[in-house]
C-alpha positions in Angstrom: 38.6 -30.8 -65.2 41.4 -29.3 -67.3 41.8 -25.6 -66.7 40.5 -23.6 -69.6 38.2 -26.2 -70.9 34.4 -25.6 -70.5 32.0 -28.1 -69.2 30.4 -30.5 -71.7 26.8 -29.3 -71.7 25.7 -31.2 -74.8 23.3 -33.4 -72.9 21.9 -30.7 -70.7 19.0 -29.7 -73.1 17.9 -33.3 -73.4 18.0 -33.8 -69.6 15.9 -30.7 -69.0 13.4 -31.6 -71.7 13.0 -35.2 -70.3 12.6 -33.8 -66.8 9.8 -31.4 -67.9 8.2 -34.3 -69.9 8.3 -36.5 -66.8 6.7 -33.8 -64.6 3.9 -33.4 -67.1 3.3 -37.1 -67.9 3.0 -38.4 -64.4 0.2 -35.9 -63.7 -1.7 -36.6 -66.9 -4.2 -39.4 -67.5 -2.6 -42.4 -69.2 -4.4 -41.7 -72.5 -2.9 -38.2 -72.6 0.5 -39.4 -71.6 0.6 -41.9 -74.4 -0.6 -39.4 -76.9 2.1 -37.0 -75.8 4.8 -39.7 -76.1 3.7 -40.9 -79.6 3.4 -37.2 -80.8 7.0 -36.5 -79.9 8.3 -39.8 -81.3 6.4 -39.0 -84.5 7.9 -35.5 -84.5 11.4 -37.1 -84.1 10.7 -39.4 -87.0 9.7 -36.5 -89.2 12.6 -34.5 -88.1 15.0 -37.3 -88.9 13.4 -37.8 -92.3 13.7 -34.1 -93.1 17.3 -34.1 -92.0 18.0 -37.1 -94.2 16.6 -35.3 -97.2 18.6 -32.2 -96.5 22.1 -33.4 -95.9 23.2 -30.0 -94.4 20.8 -30.5 -91.5 22.1 -33.9 -90.5 25.3 -32.7 -88.8 23.8 -29.4 -87.5 24.0 -29.3 -83.7 20.5 -27.8 -83.4 19.0 -30.6 -85.4 20.7 -33.3 -83.4 19.7 -31.7 -80.1 16.1 -31.3 -81.2 16.0 -34.9 -82.4 17.5 -36.2 -79.2 15.1 -34.1 -77.1 12.0 -35.4 -79.1 13.1 -39.0 -78.7 13.7 -38.8 -75.0 10.5 -36.8 -74.3 8.6 -39.4 -76.2 10.2 -42.3 -74.4 9.7 -40.8 -70.9 6.0 -39.9 -71.6 5.4 -43.4 -73.0 7.0 -45.0 -69.9 4.7 -43.1 -67.6 1.6 -43.7 -69.7 2.4 -47.4 -70.2 2.6 -48.0 -66.5 -0.6 -46.1 -65.8 -2.3 -47.9 -68.6 -1.3 -51.3 -67.2 -2.8 -50.4 -63.8 -6.0 -49.2 -65.4 -6.4 -52.3 -67.7 -5.9 -54.7 -64.8 -8.7 -53.1 -62.9 -6.5 -51.8 -60.2 -7.4 -48.2 -60.7 -11.1 -49.0 -60.5 -10.5 -51.0 -57.3 -8.6 -48.2 -55.7 -11.4 -45.8 -56.4 -14.1 -48.2 -55.2 -15.2 -49.0 -51.7 -15.0 -52.8 -51.8 -12.1 -54.6 -50.1 -9.6 -56.4 -52.3 -7.6 -59.6 -51.7 -4.0 -58.8 -52.5 -0.6 -60.4 -52.5 2.2 -57.8 -51.9 5.9 -57.7 -51.2 7.4 -55.3 -48.7 10.1 -53.4 -50.5 11.1 -50.8 -47.9 12.1 -50.7 -44.2 9.0 -50.7 -42.0 8.7 -47.6 -39.8 6.6 -47.1 -36.6 4.4 -44.1 -37.1 4.5 -41.3 -34.6 0.7 -40.8 -34.7 -1.4 -43.7 -33.3 -4.6 -45.1 -35.0 -8.2 -44.2 -34.1 -8.1 -46.7 -31.3 -4.8 -45.4 -29.9 -2.9 -48.4 -31.2 0.6 -48.2 -32.6 0.9 -48.4 -36.4 3.6 -49.4 -38.7 4.1 -48.1 -42.3 6.0 -49.8 -45.1 6.4 -49.3 -48.9 5.5 -52.3 -51.0 4.5 -53.6 -54.4 1.1 -55.3 -55.0 2.0 -58.3 -57.2 -1.5 -59.8 -57.7 -5.0 -58.7 -56.7 -8.4 -60.4 -56.9 -10.9 -57.8 -57.9 -14.6 -57.8 -57.0 -16.4 -60.3 -59.2 -13.3 -61.9 -60.6 -12.6 -65.6 -59.8 -8.8 -65.4 -60.3 -6.2 -62.9 -59.2 -4.7 -60.6 -61.9 -1.1 -59.3 -62.1 -0.9 -55.7 -60.9 2.7 -54.7 -60.1 1.5 -51.5 -58.4 3.6 -49.6 -55.8 1.7 -48.9 -52.6 2.0 -47.8 -49.0 0.9 -50.4 -46.4 -0.2 -49.2 -43.0 -1.0 -51.8 -40.4 -1.8 -51.7 -36.7 0.6 -53.4 -34.3 -0.9 -56.1 -32.2 -2.2 -55.1 -28.8 0.4 -57.3 -26.9 3.3 -55.5 -28.7 5.7 -54.0 -26.1 8.6 -51.8 -27.4 10.7 -52.8 -24.4 10.1 -56.5 -24.9 8.9 -56.8 -28.5 9.1 -60.6 -28.9 9.4 -62.4 -32.2 7.2 -62.2 -35.3 5.3 -65.2 -36.2 7.1 -67.5 -38.7 5.6 -68.0 -42.1 3.8 -71.3 -42.8 6.4 -74.0 -43.4 9.3 -72.0 -41.8 11.2 -73.1 -38.8 11.1 -70.6 -35.9 14.5 -69.1 -35.2 16.0 -67.7 -32.1 16.6 -64.3 -33.5 14.4 -62.8 -36.2 15.5 -60.8 -39.2 14.1 -57.6 -37.8 15.4 -58.1 -34.2 16.1 -54.9 -32.4 18.5 -54.7 -29.6 17.0 -52.6 -26.8 18.4 -49.1 -27.4 17.7 -45.5 -26.4 15.9 -46.5 -23.2 13.7 -49.1 -24.8 11.7 -46.6 -26.8 12.2 -48.2 -30.2 10.8 -51.4 -31.7 11.8 -52.9 -34.9 11.6 -56.5 -33.6 8.1 -57.9 -33.6 6.8 -55.5 -36.2 4.1 -57.3 -38.3 5.9 -56.5 -41.7 9.4 -57.6 -42.7 11.3 -56.3 -45.7 11.4 -58.6 -48.7 8.7 -60.9 -47.5 5.3 -61.5 -49.2 2.0 -61.0 -47.5 -1.6 -61.9 -48.5 -4.9 -60.7 -47.1 -8.0 -58.5 -47.6 -7.3 -54.8 -47.6 -9.1 -51.5 -47.9 -7.7 -49.2 -50.5 -7.4 -45.4 -50.3 -6.3 -43.4 -53.4 -3.2 -41.2 -53.4 -2.8 -37.8 -55.0 -2.0 -37.5 -58.7 1.8 -37.4 -59.4 2.7 -39.8 -56.6 4.6 -43.0 -57.4 2.4 -45.0 -54.9 -0.9 -45.8 -56.4 -2.8 -46.4 -53.1 -2.6 -46.6 -49.3 -3.6 -50.1 -48.0 -5.2 -50.9 -44.7 -6.0 -54.4 -43.5 -9.7 -55.2 -43.7 -10.4 -57.3 -40.6 -7.5 -59.5 -39.7 -3.8 -58.8 -40.3 -2.2 -59.9 -43.5 -0.8 -63.4 -43.6 2.9 -63.9 -44.2 3.5 -66.3 -47.1 6.3 -68.8 -47.3 9.6 -67.3 -48.5 10.4 -67.5 -52.2 14.0 -67.2 -53.6 13.8 -63.4 -53.7 12.7 -63.3 -50.1 15.5 -65.7 -49.1 18.0 -63.5 -50.9 16.8 -60.4 -49.1 17.0 -62.3 -45.8 20.8 -62.3 -46.1 21.0 -58.5 -46.1 18.4 -58.3 -43.4 20.6 -60.4 -41.2 23.6 -58.1 -41.9 21.4 -55.1 -40.9 20.5 -56.9 -37.7 24.2 -57.6 -37.0 25.0 -53.9 -37.5 22.3 -52.9 -35.0 23.7 -55.5 -32.5 27.2 -54.1 -32.9 25.9 -50.6 -32.4 24.1 -51.5 -29.2 27.3 -51.4 -27.2 27.8 -47.7 -27.8 26.9 -45.1 -25.2 24.2 -42.5 -25.0 22.1 -42.1 -28.1 24.7 -43.7 -30.4 22.9 -47.1 -30.5 20.0 -45.4 -32.2 21.9 -43.0 -34.3 24.6 -45.4 -35.8 22.1 -47.6 -37.7 20.7 -44.4 -39.2 24.0 -43.0 -40.1 25.3 -46.2 -41.6 22.1 -47.8 -43.1 19.5 -45.1 -43.0 17.6 -47.1 -40.5 15.7 -44.8 -38.1 13.5 -47.5 -36.5 15.9 -47.6 -33.5 15.7 -43.9 -32.6 13.3 -42.8 -29.9 10.9 -39.9 -30.5 12.9 -37.5 -28.4 16.0 -38.0 -30.6 14.0 -37.7 -33.8 12.5 -34.4 -32.7 15.9 -33.1 -31.7 17.4 -34.1 -35.0 14.5 -32.5 -36.9 14.7 -29.2 -34.8 18.5 -29.0 -35.5 18.0 -29.6 -39.2 20.1 -32.8 -39.1 17.5 -35.4 -40.0 19.1 -35.9 -43.4 22.2 -37.4 -41.7 20.2 -40.5 -40.8 18.9 -41.1 -44.3 20.8 -42.8 -47.1 22.1 -40.2 -49.5 24.7 -39.8 -52.2 27.3 -39.0 -49.6 27.0 -42.5 -48.1 27.4 -44.1 -51.5 30.3 -41.8 -52.4 32.1 -42.7 -49.1 31.6 -46.4 -49.7 33.0 -46.1 -53.2 35.8 -43.8 -52.1 36.9 -46.2 -49.4 37.0 -49.1 -51.8 38.9 -47.0 -54.4 41.4 -46.1 -51.7 41.8 -49.8 -50.6 42.5 -50.8 -54.2 45.1 -48.2 -54.5 46.8 -49.1 -51.2 46.9 -52.7 -52.3 48.7 -51.6 -55.5 46.1 -53.5 -57.6 45.9 -52.8 -61.3 44.2 -49.6 -62.1 41.5 -51.3 -64.2 40.2 -53.0 -61.0 39.2 -49.7 -59.4 36.0 -49.2 -61.2 34.6 -52.8 -61.0 35.4 -53.1 -57.3 33.8 -49.8 -56.6 30.7 -50.6 -58.6 30.3 -54.1 -57.0 30.7 -52.5 -53.5 28.0 -49.9 -54.4 25.6 -52.6 -55.6 26.1 -54.6 -52.4 25.6 -51.4 -50.3 22.4 -50.6 -52.1 21.1 -54.1 -51.5 22.1 -53.8 -47.8 20.1 -50.6 -47.2 17.2 -51.9 -49.5 16.9 -50.9 -53.1 14.1 -48.3 -52.7 13.8 -45.6 -55.3 15.5 -43.0 -53.1 18.4 -45.4 -52.5 18.8 -46.1 -56.2 18.8 -42.4 -56.9 21.4 -41.8 -54.1 23.6 -44.6 -55.5 23.6 -43.2 -59.0 24.3 -39.6 -57.9 26.9 -40.7 -55.3 28.8 -42.8 -57.9 29.0 -39.8 -60.2 30.4 -37.6 -57.5 33.0 -40.2 -56.4 34.2 -40.9 -60.0 34.4 -37.3 -60.9 36.6 -36.4 -57.9 38.8 -39.5 -57.9 39.3 -39.5 -61.6 39.6 -35.7 -61.8 37.4 -35.5 -64.9 34.8 -33.0 -64.1 34.2 -32.0 -67.7 33.1 -35.5 -68.7 31.4 -36.1 -65.3 28.8 -33.4 -66.1 27.8 -35.3 -69.2 27.7 -38.5 -67.1 25.4 -36.7 -64.6 23.0 -35.7 -67.4 23.1 -39.2 -68.8 22.3 -40.7 -65.4 19.4 -38.3 -64.9 18.1 -39.3 -68.3 18.4 -43.0 -67.4 16.6 -42.6 -64.1 13.8 -40.6 -65.7 13.3 -43.2 -68.4 13.4 -46.0 -65.7 11.0 -44.2 -63.4 9.5 -40.8 -64.5 8.2 -40.3 -60.9 11.8 -39.3 -59.9 11.1 -35.9 -61.5 8.5 -35.1 -58.8 10.7 -35.9 -55.8 12.5 -33.0 -54.1 15.2 -35.4 -53.0 16.0 -36.2 -56.6 16.1 -32.5 -57.6 18.4 -31.7 -54.7 20.6 -34.6 -55.5 21.0 -33.6 -59.1 21.8 -30.0 -58.0 24.3 -31.1 -55.3 26.0 -33.5 -57.7 26.3 -30.9 -60.3 27.9 -28.6 -57.7 30.4 -31.3 -56.7 31.3 -31.9 -60.4 31.6 -28.2 -61.3 33.1 -26.7 -58.1 34.5 -29.7 -56.2 36.9 -30.6 -59.0 38.2 -27.0 -59.2 38.8 -27.0 -55.4 40.5 -30.3 -55.6 42.9 -29.1 -58.4 43.9 -26.1 -56.3 44.4 -28.0 -53.1 46.6 -30.6 -54.9 49.2 -27.9 -55.5 50.3 -28.1 -51.8 48.5 -31.2 -50.4 48.8 -34.9 -51.2 46.1 -36.2 -53.6 44.8 -38.7 -51.1 44.2 -36.0 -48.4 42.4 -33.8 -50.9 40.1 -36.4 -52.5 38.7 -37.9 -49.3 37.4 -34.8 -47.5 35.7 -33.6 -50.7 33.8 -36.9 -51.0 
């Protein structure tokens, strides 16, 4: 950021307006959210028409800001209302509120985690985020498309042993392999267990489930529990096979970490990939008591470090300057796929990329506008980001890096090499 030049805050009012609209829309019924969206879009149309009739208003900054805010508020509210309306029209909302079990086909989208609290019968349970693709409602002969985010909680089989987990059953039509995707090398005294868990990231499952509604304002529409038998794993489709590649890389990272000493085999996968399934309960409680649990979760710092390392490699190889951005973005996309593209990871990737680019390019003034633009893009993509404390903290932290970090970098560069200055700040 050039000394003396103020930050570019032109997109800040639009970002704040869209954020407020998202907070409101996700808590409203879908009818009200749609009415809110159409009202603001109608207001934007009237404002644009009025500005066109009075040429002096067209170029006035207040008019342009008001027009942009109305459009973005309307789009965000329509996005939230449209998703909720689709769930209601498909019958999913009624099924969630009812008592009858539902036959669903869902895909696991997040890393399964062993729950610390056992079930009513004392059995271990695993939780994973997923997306219900189709559901057969009560009285309907055919399944309907749902596309609803959910949380799946399933009991682990009685013969499951954390110290000797065994292998998950292969899906029909698949050839059993020696080492499964979610294999876990015995670490931290054998207290962890990712291998043998009944749910695998990226795979599809089908079965009868009991639905429990979630609170208003949550992205997940329901909590699912198997009704009777465990869900059946379906044959892998192309998307599952693609995810399998990154699952194998995660397993290789865990295997490489297993040769470390002490608690490092359980901590390294968390520090690198945000995978906490290999930590024992004692380590988790110690990290929580020390206030360091965030270190084993994927954040913007992980993404900024990945991009910073790639930018440094490109510079050391004396490659053309134009290659820096494409190489960094490709590396970031691959890293997000490796740690699983959950909403929190996507948010971290976007925020981390802004921080890295602002520091390495030294353009804090334009980086703030880019931050506002990315906030707007994320809220339009998924209005539920507005309700997440992690998103709020990420936006605030990234703004701090853009505003303060660049100033610190400029002062340190007066007596330190640029390479030594940029890396620590990232």
